[in-house]
C-alpha positions as CSV (number, residue, x, y, z in Angstrom):
1,M,76.5,-8.0,-189.7
2,R,79.1,-6.4,-187.4
3,G,77.7,-3.0,-188.4
4,R,74.2,-4.1,-187.6
5,E,75.3,-5.6,-184.2
6,K,77.2,-2.4,-183.4
7,G,74.1,-0.4,-184.2
8,I,71.9,-2.5,-182.0
9,A,74.5,-2.3,-179.2
10,D,74.7,1.6,-179.5
11,S,70.9,1.7,-179.5
12,S,70.7,-0.5,-176.4
13,S,73.4,1.6,-174.7
14,S,71.6,4.8,-175.5
15,S,68.3,3.4,-174.3
16,S,70.0,2.3,-171.1
17,W,71.5,5.7,-170.5
18,F,68.2,7.5,-170.8
19,S,66.6,4.8,-168.6
20,N,69.2,5.4,-165.9
21,L,68.8,9.2,-166.3
22,W,65.0,8.9,-165.9
23,S,65.4,6.6,-162.9
24,S,67.9,8.9,-161.2
25,A,65.9,12.1,-161.9
26,L,62.8,10.6,-160.1
27,R,64.7,9.8,-156.9
28,S,63.4,11.7,-153.9
29,K,64.6,12.3,-150.4
30,V,62.6,11.6,-147.3
31,L,63.4,11.7,-143.6
32,A,64.7,8.6,-142.0
33,S,61.8,8.8,-139.6
34,P,58.5,10.6,-140.6
35,Y,59.2,13.5,-138.3
36,H,62.2,14.8,-136.3
37,T,62.2,14.5,-132.6
38,E,63.6,17.4,-130.5
39,T,66.6,15.3,-129.6
40,A,67.4,14.6,-133.3
41,V,67.0,18.2,-134.2
42,R,69.4,19.4,-131.6
43,S,72.1,16.8,-132.2
44,V,72.0,16.6,-136.0
45,S,74.7,19.2,-136.6
46,G,77.0,18.3,-133.9
47,D,79.8,17.4,-136.3
48,G,79.2,20.3,-138.7
49,L,77.4,23.6,-138.3
50,V,76.8,24.9,-134.8
51,R,73.4,25.9,-133.5
52,R,74.0,29.5,-132.3
53,L,71.0,31.5,-133.7
54,G,68.2,32.4,-131.4
55,L,64.8,33.8,-132.4
56,L,65.9,37.4,-132.3
57,D,68.9,36.5,-134.5
58,L,66.6,34.9,-137.1
59,I,64.2,37.8,-137.1
60,L,67.0,40.2,-137.7
61,L,68.4,37.9,-140.4
62,G,65.1,38.0,-142.3
63,I,64.9,41.8,-141.9
64,G,68.5,42.2,-142.9
65,A,67.8,40.2,-146.1
66,S,64.7,42.1,-147.1
67,I,65.2,45.8,-146.3
68,G,67.9,47.5,-148.3
69,A,68.2,50.8,-150.0
70,G,65.0,50.0,-151.9
71,I,62.9,51.2,-149.0
72,F,64.1,54.7,-149.8
73,V,63.8,54.4,-153.6
74,V,61.1,51.9,-154.7
75,T,58.5,53.6,-152.5
76,G,58.9,56.9,-154.4
77,T,59.2,55.3,-157.8
78,V,55.9,53.4,-157.5
79,A,54.2,56.4,-155.9
80,H,54.8,58.3,-159.1
81,D,52.3,56.1,-160.8
82,A,50.1,54.8,-158.0
83,G,49.9,58.0,-156.0
84,P,49.3,57.7,-152.3
85,G,47.7,54.3,-153.2
86,V,51.3,53.0,-153.1
87,T,50.4,52.1,-149.5
88,I,47.8,49.7,-150.8
89,S,50.4,48.3,-153.2
90,F,52.6,47.4,-150.3
91,I,49.7,46.0,-148.3
92,L,48.7,43.7,-151.3
93,A,52.3,42.6,-151.9
94,G,52.8,42.1,-148.2
95,G,49.6,40.0,-148.0
96,S,50.8,37.8,-150.8
97,C,54.2,37.4,-149.2
98,V,52.5,36.4,-145.9
99,L,50.8,33.6,-147.7
100,N,54.1,32.5,-149.2
101,A,55.7,32.8,-145.8
102,L,53.1,30.5,-144.2
103,C,54.1,27.8,-146.7
104,Y,57.8,28.4,-145.9
105,A,57.1,28.4,-142.2
106,E,55.3,25.0,-142.3
107,L,58.2,23.3,-144.2
108,A,60.8,25.0,-142.1
109,S,59.1,23.5,-139.0
110,R,58.7,20.1,-140.8
111,F,62.4,19.9,-141.9
112,P,64.2,21.8,-139.2
113,A,67.4,19.8,-139.0
114,V,69.1,20.4,-142.4
115,V,70.0,23.2,-144.7
116,G,68.6,23.5,-148.2
117,G,65.4,25.6,-148.1
118,A,63.4,25.4,-151.3
119,Y,65.9,22.9,-152.8
120,L,65.5,20.5,-149.8
121,Y,61.7,20.8,-149.9
122,A,61.5,20.1,-153.7
123,Y,63.9,17.1,-153.2
124,T,61.6,15.7,-150.6
125,A,58.2,16.4,-152.2
126,F,59.1,15.8,-155.8
127,N,62.3,14.5,-157.1
128,E,66.1,15.0,-157.6
129,L,65.9,16.8,-161.0
130,T,63.2,19.2,-159.8
131,A,65.3,20.1,-156.8
132,F,68.4,20.7,-158.9
133,L,66.5,22.9,-161.3
134,V,65.2,24.9,-158.3
135,F,68.7,25.3,-157.0
136,A,70.0,26.5,-160.4
137,Q,67.3,29.2,-160.8
138,L,67.8,30.4,-157.3
139,M,71.5,30.4,-157.5
140,L,71.7,32.6,-160.6
141,D,69.4,35.1,-158.9
142,Y,71.6,35.1,-155.8
143,H,74.9,35.5,-157.8
144,I,73.7,38.3,-160.0
145,G,71.9,39.9,-157.1
146,A,74.9,39.8,-154.8
147,A,77.1,41.5,-157.5
148,S,74.5,44.1,-158.2
149,I,74.0,44.9,-154.5
150,A,77.8,45.1,-154.0
151,R,78.0,47.7,-156.8
152,S,75.2,49.7,-155.2
153,L,76.8,49.5,-151.8
154,A,80.2,50.7,-153.2
155,S,78.4,53.6,-154.8
156,Y,76.6,54.5,-151.5
157,V,79.9,54.2,-149.5
158,V,81.6,56.7,-151.9
159,A,78.6,59.0,-151.7
160,V,78.9,59.0,-147.9
161,L,82.6,59.6,-148.0
162,E,82.1,62.5,-150.4
163,L,80.0,64.2,-147.7
164,F,83.4,65.1,-146.2
165,P,85.4,67.9,-147.9
166,L,88.5,65.8,-148.0
167,F,87.0,63.3,-150.4
168,K,84.6,65.6,-152.3
169,D,85.3,65.2,-156.0
170,N,88.6,63.5,-155.3
171,I,87.5,59.8,-155.7
172,P,87.8,58.5,-159.2
173,S,84.6,56.9,-160.6
174,W,86.3,53.5,-161.2
175,I,86.8,53.1,-157.4
176,G,83.1,53.0,-156.4
177,H,80.7,54.1,-159.1
178,G,82.3,52.0,-161.9
179,S,84.3,53.0,-164.9
180,E,82.8,53.9,-168.3
181,E,81.3,50.8,-170.0
182,L,83.3,48.9,-172.7
183,F,81.4,46.7,-175.1
184,G,78.1,47.6,-173.3
185,A,78.8,45.5,-170.3
186,V,82.4,45.6,-169.0
187,S,82.8,48.3,-166.3
188,F,85.7,48.1,-163.7
189,N,84.9,48.7,-160.1
190,L,87.5,48.4,-157.3
191,L,85.5,48.9,-154.1
192,A,82.7,46.4,-154.8
193,P,85.1,43.3,-154.8
194,I,86.9,44.6,-151.7
195,L,83.6,44.9,-149.8
196,L,82.6,41.4,-150.9
197,I,86.0,40.0,-149.7
198,L,85.5,41.6,-146.3
199,L,82.0,40.2,-145.9
200,T,83.2,36.8,-147.0
201,I,85.9,36.9,-144.3
202,V,83.2,37.8,-141.7
203,L,81.1,34.8,-142.8
204,C,84.0,32.4,-142.8
205,W,85.0,33.5,-139.4
206,G,81.9,32.1,-137.8
207,V,78.1,32.2,-137.8
208,G,78.1,33.8,-134.3
209,E,80.4,36.6,-135.4
210,S,78.5,37.2,-138.7
211,S,75.2,37.2,-136.8
212,V,76.4,39.8,-134.4
213,F,77.6,42.0,-137.3
214,N,74.2,41.6,-139.1
215,S,72.3,42.3,-135.8
216,V,74.2,45.6,-135.3
217,M,73.8,46.8,-138.9
218,T,70.1,45.8,-139.1
219,T,69.3,47.4,-135.7
220,T,71.0,50.6,-136.9
221,K,68.9,50.5,-140.1
222,I,65.6,49.9,-138.2
223,I,66.3,52.8,-135.8
224,I,67.0,55.2,-138.6
225,V,63.9,54.1,-140.5
226,L,61.8,54.6,-137.4
227,F,63.4,58.0,-136.8
228,V,62.6,58.9,-140.4
229,I,59.0,57.8,-140.0
230,I,58.5,59.7,-136.7
231,V,60.1,62.9,-137.9
232,G,58.3,62.8,-141.3
233,A,55.0,62.2,-139.5
234,F,55.2,65.8,-138.2
235,E,55.6,67.1,-141.7
236,V,52.6,65.3,-143.2
237,D,50.0,67.4,-145.0
238,V,46.9,65.1,-145.3
239,S,45.7,67.1,-148.4
240,N,48.6,65.3,-150.3
241,W,46.7,62.0,-149.9
242,T,43.9,63.3,-152.1
243,P,43.3,61.9,-154.7
244,F,44.3,58.6,-153.2
245,A,44.4,56.6,-156.4
246,P,44.8,59.2,-159.2
247,N,45.4,56.7,-161.9
248,G,43.0,54.0,-160.8
249,F,43.3,50.6,-159.1
250,K,45.2,49.1,-162.0
251,E,48.2,51.2,-161.3
252,I,48.0,50.2,-157.6
253,L,47.9,46.5,-158.7
254,T,50.8,47.1,-161.1
255,G,52.7,48.7,-158.2
256,A,52.0,45.6,-156.0
257,T,53.8,43.5,-158.6
258,V,56.8,45.8,-158.5
259,V,57.1,46.1,-154.7
260,F,56.6,42.4,-154.2
261,F,60.3,41.9,-154.5
262,A,61.0,44.4,-151.7
263,Y,59.8,41.7,-149.3
264,V,61.9,38.9,-150.8
265,G,64.4,37.7,-148.3
266,F,62.4,36.0,-145.5
267,D,63.3,32.6,-147.1
268,A,66.8,33.3,-145.8
269,V,65.5,32.3,-142.4
270,A,64.6,28.8,-143.7
271,N,68.1,28.3,-145.0
272,S,69.5,28.8,-141.5
273,A,67.7,25.7,-140.2
274,E,70.9,23.8,-139.2
275,E,72.2,26.7,-137.2
276,S,69.1,27.6,-135.3
277,K,69.0,26.8,-131.5
278,N,65.3,25.7,-131.5
279,P,64.4,25.4,-135.2
280,Q,60.9,23.8,-134.9
281,R,59.7,26.8,-132.8
282,D,61.9,29.6,-134.0
283,L,62.0,29.2,-137.8
284,P,58.3,29.8,-138.3
285,L,58.3,32.7,-135.9
286,G,61.4,34.1,-137.5
287,I,60.0,34.0,-141.0
288,M,56.6,35.5,-140.1
289,G,58.0,38.0,-137.6
290,S,60.6,39.4,-140.0
291,L,58.1,39.7,-142.8
292,L,55.5,41.5,-140.6
293,I,58.1,44.0,-139.3
294,C,59.2,44.7,-142.8
295,A,55.6,45.3,-144.0
296,A,55.0,47.7,-141.1
297,L,58.2,49.7,-141.9
298,Y,57.3,49.8,-145.6
299,I,53.8,51.0,-145.0
300,G,55.0,53.7,-142.6
301,V,57.5,55.0,-145.1
302,C,54.8,55.1,-147.8
303,L,52.4,57.1,-145.7
304,V,55.1,59.6,-144.7
305,I,56.6,60.1,-148.2
306,T,53.2,60.6,-149.9
307,G,52.0,62.9,-147.0
308,M,55.1,65.1,-147.0
309,V,55.2,65.9,-150.8
310,S,52.6,65.5,-153.5
311,Y,53.2,62.3,-155.4
312,E,53.7,64.3,-158.6
313,L,56.7,66.1,-157.1
314,L,58.5,63.0,-155.9
315,G,62.0,62.4,-157.3
316,E,63.0,59.2,-159.0
317,E,66.4,58.3,-157.6
318,A,66.2,59.5,-154.0
319,P,62.6,60.5,-153.3
320,L,62.7,60.2,-149.5
321,A,65.9,62.2,-149.2
322,E,64.6,64.9,-151.5
323,A,61.3,65.1,-149.6
324,F,63.1,65.8,-146.3
325,T,65.5,68.3,-148.0
326,S,62.5,70.2,-149.4
327,K,61.2,70.5,-145.8
328,G,64.5,72.0,-144.6
329,L,65.6,68.7,-142.9
330,A,68.8,68.0,-144.9
331,Y,70.4,66.2,-141.9
332,V,67.8,63.4,-142.3
333,S,69.1,62.9,-145.8
334,V,72.5,62.1,-144.3
335,L,70.9,59.5,-142.0
336,I,69.0,58.0,-145.0
337,S,72.4,57.5,-146.8
338,I,73.8,55.9,-143.7
339,A,70.7,53.6,-143.4
340,A,71.1,52.7,-147.1
341,V,74.7,51.6,-146.5
342,A,73.6,49.6,-143.5
343,G,70.7,48.1,-145.4
344,L,72.7,47.1,-148.4
345,T,75.4,45.6,-146.2
346,T,73.1,43.3,-144.4
347,T,71.2,42.4,-147.5
348,L,74.5,41.4,-149.1
349,L,75.8,39.6,-146.0
350,V,72.7,37.5,-145.7
351,G,72.6,36.8,-149.5
352,L,76.2,35.4,-149.4
353,Y,75.3,33.4,-146.3
354,V,72.3,31.8,-148.0
355,Q,74.2,30.9,-151.1
356,S,76.9,29.1,-149.2
357,R,74.3,27.0,-147.3
358,L,72.7,26.0,-150.6
359,Y,76.0,24.9,-152.0
360,L,76.6,23.0,-148.8
361,G,73.4,21.1,-149.2
362,L,74.1,20.0,-152.8
363,G,77.7,19.1,-151.9
364,R,76.4,16.8,-149.2
365,D,73.9,15.2,-151.6
366,G,76.6,14.7,-154.3
367,L,74.9,16.9,-156.9
368,L,77.9,19.1,-156.7
369,P,81.6,18.2,-155.9
370,S,82.1,17.1,-152.3
371,I,84.4,20.0,-151.6
372,F,81.3,22.2,-151.1
373,A,80.2,20.0,-148.2
374,K,83.4,20.5,-146.1
375,I,82.9,22.2,-142.8
376,H,85.9,23.9,-141.0
377,P,86.6,21.9,-137.8
378,I,87.2,25.0,-135.7
379,R,85.1,27.8,-137.3
380,H,82.2,25.4,-138.1
381,T,81.4,27.2,-141.3
382,P,81.4,25.9,-144.9
383,I,84.5,27.8,-145.9
384,H,85.0,26.3,-149.4
385,S,81.4,27.1,-150.3
386,Q,81.6,30.6,-148.8
387,V,84.9,31.4,-150.6
388,W,83.5,30.1,-153.9
389,V,80.4,32.3,-153.5
390,G,82.6,35.3,-152.7
391,I,84.9,34.7,-155.7
392,V,81.9,34.5,-158.2
393,A,80.3,37.6,-156.8
394,S,83.6,39.5,-156.8
395,I,84.3,38.8,-160.4
396,L,80.9,39.8,-161.5
397,A,80.9,43.0,-159.4
398,G,84.4,43.9,-160.2
399,L,84.3,43.6,-164.0
400,F,80.7,43.9,-165.2
401,N,77.9,46.4,-165.1
402,V,75.6,43.8,-163.5
403,H,72.7,46.3,-163.6
404,V,72.4,45.2,-167.3
405,L,71.6,41.7,-166.0
406,S,68.9,42.9,-163.6
407,H,66.2,42.3,-166.2
408,I,66.6,38.5,-165.7
409,L,66.4,38.6,-161.9
410,S,63.5,37.4,-159.8
411,V,62.9,34.3,-161.8
412,G,64.4,32.1,-159.2
413,S,62.5,33.7,-156.3
414,L,59.1,33.4,-158.0
415,T,59.7,29.8,-159.2
416,G,61.2,28.8,-155.8
417,Y,58.2,30.3,-153.9
418,S,55.8,28.4,-156.3
419,V,57.6,25.1,-155.8
420,V,57.6,25.6,-152.0
421,S,53.8,26.2,-152.1
422,A,53.3,23.0,-154.2
423,C,55.5,21.1,-151.7
424,V,53.2,22.0,-148.9
425,V,50.3,20.4,-150.8
426,T,52.0,17.2,-151.9
427,L,53.5,16.5,-148.5
428,R,50.1,16.8,-146.8
429,W,48.4,14.2,-149.1
430,K,47.1,11.0,-147.7
431,D,45.0,8.3,-149.3
432,K,41.2,8.7,-149.6
433,T,38.5,6.2,-149.9
434,E,38.0,4.1,-153.0
435,S,34.9,6.1,-154.0
436,Q,37.2,9.0,-154.7
437,A,39.8,7.1,-156.6
438,S,42.0,8.8,-159.2
439,L,41.2,8.9,-162.9
440,S,41.9,5.7,-164.8
441,W,44.5,7.3,-167.1
442,I,46.6,8.9,-164.4
443,S,47.8,8.0,-161.0
444,K,46.5,9.6,-157.9
445,W,49.8,11.5,-157.3
446,G,49.9,12.5,-160.9
447,E,46.4,13.9,-160.8
448,G,47.3,16.2,-157.9
449,V,50.5,17.4,-159.6
450,L,48.5,18.0,-162.8
451,C,46.1,20.3,-160.9
452,L,49.0,22.2,-159.4
453,F,50.5,22.6,-162.9
454,I,47.2,23.8,-164.3
455,I,47.0,26.5,-161.5
456,A,50.5,27.7,-162.4
457,C,49.7,27.9,-166.1
458,C,46.5,29.7,-165.4
459,G,48.4,32.2,-163.2
460,F,50.9,32.8,-166.0
461,A,48.1,33.2,-168.6
462,A,46.2,35.6,-166.4
463,G,49.4,37.6,-166.0
464,V,50.0,37.8,-169.7
465,I,46.4,38.8,-170.4
466,Y,46.6,41.5,-167.8
467,R,50.0,42.7,-169.1
468,F,48.8,43.1,-172.6
469,S,45.3,44.4,-171.7
470,A,43.5,41.6,-173.5
471,A,39.7,41.2,-173.3
472,I,38.6,40.6,-169.7
473,I,36.7,37.4,-170.7
474,F,40.0,35.6,-171.2
475,L,41.1,36.7,-167.7
476,I,37.9,35.4,-166.2
477,V,38.3,32.0,-168.1
478,A,41.9,31.6,-166.7
479,I,40.7,32.4,-163.1
480,V,37.7,30.0,-163.5
481,I,40.0,27.1,-164.7
482,A,42.4,27.7,-161.8
483,V,39.4,27.7,-159.3
484,I,38.2,24.4,-160.7
485,A,41.7,22.9,-160.4
486,A,42.0,24.1,-156.8
487,G,38.5,22.7,-156.1
488,S,39.7,19.3,-157.4
489,L,42.7,19.5,-155.1
490,Y,40.3,20.3,-152.2
491,Y,37.6,17.7,-152.8
492,R,39.5,14.8,-154.3
493,R,42.4,14.6,-151.8
494,A,42.6,14.2,-148.0
495,Y,45.2,16.2,-146.1
496,E,46.9,15.4,-142.8
497,D,48.1,18.0,-140.3
498,P,51.8,18.0,-139.7
499,P,53.3,18.4,-136.3
500,G,54.6,21.8,-135.4
501,F,53.5,24.9,-137.4
502,S,50.8,24.2,-139.9
503,C,49.9,26.4,-142.9
504,P,46.2,27.2,-142.7
505,G,43.8,26.6,-145.6
506,V,45.7,23.9,-147.4
507,P,45.3,23.4,-150.4
508,I,43.6,26.8,-151.1
509,V,46.3,29.1,-149.6
510,P,49.2,27.3,-151.5
511,A,47.1,27.4,-154.7
512,V,46.6,31.1,-154.4
513,C,50.4,31.6,-153.8
514,I,51.2,29.6,-157.0
515,F,48.6,31.5,-159.0
516,F,49.9,35.0,-157.9
517,N,53.5,34.1,-158.2
518,M,53.0,33.0,-161.8
519,F,51.0,36.1,-162.4
520,L,54.0,38.1,-161.3
521,F,56.3,35.9,-163.5
522,A,54.3,37.1,-166.5
523,Q,55.1,40.8,-165.5
524,I,58.9,40.5,-165.6
525,H,61.0,41.2,-168.7
526,Y,61.0,38.9,-171.7
527,E,64.7,38.2,-171.2
528,A,63.8,36.6,-167.9
529,W,61.5,34.1,-169.6
530,A,64.4,33.2,-172.0
531,R,66.8,32.9,-169.1
532,F,64.4,30.5,-167.4
533,V,64.3,28.2,-170.4
534,V,68.0,28.4,-171.3
535,L,69.2,27.9,-167.7
536,S,66.8,24.9,-167.3
537,I,68.3,23.3,-170.4
538,I,71.8,23.9,-169.1
539,S,70.9,22.5,-165.7
540,I,69.4,19.4,-167.1
541,G,72.7,18.9,-169.1
542,I,74.8,19.3,-165.9
543,Y,72.6,16.9,-164.0
544,A,72.6,14.3,-166.9
545,F,76.4,14.3,-167.2
546,Y,77.4,14.8,-163.5
547,G,74.6,14.9,-161.0
548,Q,73.0,11.6,-161.7
549,Y,76.3,9.7,-161.3
550,H,77.4,11.4,-158.1
551,A,74.2,11.8,-156.1
552,N,74.5,9.9,-152.8
553,P,71.8,7.2,-152.3
554,V,72.2,7.6,-148.5
555,T,73.1,11.0,-147.3
556,S,74.3,12.4,-144.0
557,K,72.2,14.4,-141.5
558,G,69.6,11.8,-141.0
559,T,68.1,11.6,-144.4
560,I,67.8,8.9,-147.0
561,I,67.1,8.9,-150.7
562,Y,64.7,6.3,-151.9
563,H,64.7,5.2,-155.6
564,R,61.2,5.3,-156.7
565,A,58.9,7.2,-159.1
566,P,56.9,10.1,-157.6
567,A,53.6,8.4,-158.6
568,E,54.3,5.6,-156.1
569,V,55.1,8.0,-153.2
570,T,52.6,8.4,-150.4
571,H,53.2,10.6,-147.4
């Protein structure tokens, strides 16, 4: 009898644990009032982060996050396959990113008072567990990306130093380029951690100081890129633009999936919400402005590089520098190296900045230890979060050949962008008339989420079909199903216009974003798919044994978490 009673008790305890986990996972965060007033926005961070970033600072922040050495490398690499049509590849990718940026801009305007970005939006529109999963996927991208960029930056710094006779062939490889690999992954690098430590100190010193540093470096980079475009324009031979698409439109489309990631970085502006002087106005302008400037610079470089040299003769590693050298303009190659150093520095700086603000948000909400939420009383920066981010990146960059891990990158960005697009749709929903009630077997909220999920699955399926060149009929079927789901979202739901910036074409524009993001997800390496599944499982475990018990029912910064299932939420 005792054994039976113990079994019943254990079963009841287990059932209670899962019940509590499920209840906690479905909690969501909403604003204490439906929308922030200007007064609330300006005063919300008085005891923490300081509002020092103006519109120009935000635009330079977005540009600094997006344009790195890739502008001088990726353009030539893709042009090898797409020919002069690489310009169309950048236009297509830029157009897709503009749609994603419109979604980010609306939510940045809607929630201008607190840090968190995609994590905050998912917490508000969906639930606690979804937000934590989004954070985990983004954070792994940021950690590996920061270490990889630090290694590339160290290599470029050494390359610039070796332009001087004093350092030529006198710098050991383990200082900047990395030692020979051990066990296929271990490779010691001294300079990369030093650079990370220096940038971490700048970020800990204050957002004003780090913003000035980013502005100087980003401005230098922009000036050099414009100089390269202007000088290169005088060396263009229009005959090199023929044939424009030597390998057909498919290579141009494939190129668009590659260069899409050259635009990634505008979301950094959304994560600076709590440090923006006038976030409701400046965040949307900063996001869109930085993205459009980046697109213009990319397109200009593409036209120049493919006009100077035939696409068949472009180099793989430094195509732009080689193109100018072939025209007798070797001094421009030196400027390109300097711009690459400036570009990687700002990309790394902004990446470290965004990571610390995400940790700050989770520390405040209790999903991570509260030490991450501490703000320095004088510097007004999240020093503990910033130091932690610097330590993780320094270890990865100093001891491992992180380029090996590059195959599992971009998962966080694509899933984060897709979730943000879905958030725009769900936060706009309002009740419709009884004649358009939901299906009997599923709630109204659930019906809408199901449609979004179907669009995501169809996007991934279309990407797989395209990747493996399957019969076009399957691609058509995937697109048709996605269109039907989007039509259901449009006709069966009513949408309200939020105050401030409003993404046009809801729900169609967000649906297109989700479809294309998942299409791109299908193009990345298989290891990335496995990483998505494995990290999701690990994240659920962390949430189950830590997050659900420590999440704060009432949080600071004017937000409240309500305990209710998403199906019951109306916005």
